[in-house]
N, C-alpha and C positions, 0 to 999 in steps of 0.2 A: 437584587437581593443577589448577596456573594453568594457564590458556588458553596456548596461546604460536600466534604465525604474525601474519597480517596484522591491523592495528587497524582496530577497527570502532566506529563512535561511533553511540549512538544519542542521538537528538537532543532534549534538554530543553526545552522551551518552556512548560511549566507546565499542561501540559494534557497527558495520555495515559497510554498503559498502560504503563509503563515497567518494573516490576518482572517482569510476565510474559514482555513481550519478553526481557528479560535474562535471564531462567531459561531461554528457550529457547534463545538464543543459547550460552549456556553450556553447557548440554546436551550441545550438537553439536559443542563445542567450539571454537566463535566466539572470537576474544580481544576481546569488546565492554566497553564503560564507556557510562556514560550520561554524557551531556556538555552542556554549554551555553558552555562557552568557546570563541567564533570560533575562536582559532588552533590549538586542536584538532582541531575538526572539521574544517578546511580540511585537516589535515596526516593525518588517518585516510585509510585506503585505500579504505573506503566507511563510507556512511551508512544508518542506517536511521530512517525516519520515520514514528514511530507517531502513535496520538491516538483520543483520545474527545471526546464531545462535540460545543460548536457551531464551525462553520466560523468564524464571525465573530469570537469570544473566540481561536481559535486565532490567526488572522491578525492580533488587535492584539497578543496576546502576542509573536510574532514579530517583528513589527515593533519594539515596545518594546526589545528585545534583541538588534535588529540581527540577529535570525537567519534572516527573512527572506531577505535580499541572499546573506547566507554560501551558505545551502541551494542559491540560482540559482548562485551562484559556483561551488559544488564541482560542480553538477550538468554544468558546463560544460568540466569538467575532463576527463570521460571514464572517471570511476572509476565504482563502481557506486553507484546508489543502489536503495532499496527503500521504497516506501512503504506502510502497513498501516492500512486502515481511513480513518479520517478524515487519515493521512497520504496515504492517494492522493488523497480529495477535493482536499486543501489544493495537488497537483499542477497542478489545472487552471486555468481562467485567470480564471474567476468563479464564485460561489454563490449562489444563491436562498435561501439559508436566513436568514430574520430579516432580509430586504430584500438588495437585490443588494452581494454582498462582493468585493473583487477577489481572486484567490487569487495564485500563485506563478507562473503563467504557463509555467510548463516542459513541460507538455501543453497546447496547445489545446481548450479546451472549456468545457461547464458543467456546472454540479452542481445538479440537481434534486429537488425531492422527491416521494416516490411519489403516484402520484394519489389520491383517498379510494375511487374505484371504474375499473373495467374493464368495458366492455361491461355496463355496467348493475347491476354487483354489488360490494359494498362489500368493499373488502379491508383485510387487519389493516396497519396503518401505528403502529411501525416494525415491519420484518422481525427479528425475532429466533429463533433455530434453526438447523437444520440443511437445507444446500439444495446441490444439486448445481451442478459447475462445469463446463463444456464447453468444447472447441474452438473459436474462433471461426473455425475456416478449416473447420470441417466434416468435420475427421480423423477417424477414429477411435482416433486416439491425440496426447496432445502431442507437438510439434516440437520444445521447447526443455527444453533442460538444470535450468531452473529447476524445470519440472515434471516430470522425470526418476524414473519409477517412481510417477509418478500417473496413476490410470486416469482416461479420459476420463467426465466424470457422476460424479466422485469427491466425496461430502458433505463440506461444509466448515461452521464454524462463522460466521454471520452477525449483526450488530445493527447495525441502521442504517436509516434514515426516508429519505435522501436518495441517490441513485446519481448516477453520472458520463455525460457525453453527448460522448465527445471528436470534434471537427470531423473528424480524419483517420482513417478507418475501418479502417484497417490498424494504427493503435496498440493495435487490441481485443486483449487477447490471450488472454481468455476472456471466455464468457457466462451468464448465470443467467436462468433463468426464475422469476418472483416473481407467482405466481395470477394468469397469462396475461402479463405484462410482460417481454417480455426484453429486458435492458440488459448494458452492461458492468460485469464483475466484476472483472475483470484488465487491465492495460495493459503492453507493452512497447513502448517505443521507444530505439532505442541502448544506452545505459549505465543507462536508466530501468527499474525493475520494479515495479508496485504490486497489490495485491489489496483487493479492498473487503473480504472476510471476515478472520477472524483466523487465519493459521495457528499461531499460538502455544495457540489455543484449541480446535484439529479435531486433538487426537489425533493417533494416531503421523504418518497422512499430513501431517496440519499441519506435524509436526516435520522431516518429509523435505523442506521448501521450505526449511526454515532449513537441513536439513543440503547441500541443492543448490545455496544459496546460497552457504555457505562453500566450497564446490568450484569455484565461477563465481570468486570473490573470490580465491581461492588462485590461480589460475589467470589472472586478467585482466591483459590488455596494453593498456597506452596509448601 
């Protein structure tokens, strides 16, 4: 059955895990389409910014398609935006990947590479596999609808070499510990939600995030 309801634009800027995100959206009943047309993106009820690959290449692609301005303008409408993996990193002010590269600056902060070692112990980079997410507020459970029915400490699937450091610590939604380094694995700021992990690759609990995003979008008022 064709999905009904509010329109979700999955932003296609030439780099991204579009198919898996689209399938996750369809599974939970989101009326989602992969879009690179600016008018279609701007008239959507919410957007998802996915991504895998290099920060610099992604920003170059977005700028060449004028999608960077469209995403920034959409974020200012107050309608929901969800970033996934590289999509979360692109929301930041800049990244150190392959030299300093300016990002969308929707969330002030920087994206840095995992260090080669912590406390004289070499760590594996990139992080690939399952790791836990925890409430950034030291609460026993998550207090946000997007993570409703997700346990504090739930395992999610990560693939990344870089992590974000928001300037405003209040924007940190979830944290994760990777071999001794505690870092921001989720962001929440007003209408902006983003995760470093891949909910669409994180089995049933990950799909719950897409289900919760649908509930948020369906009930969102601006």
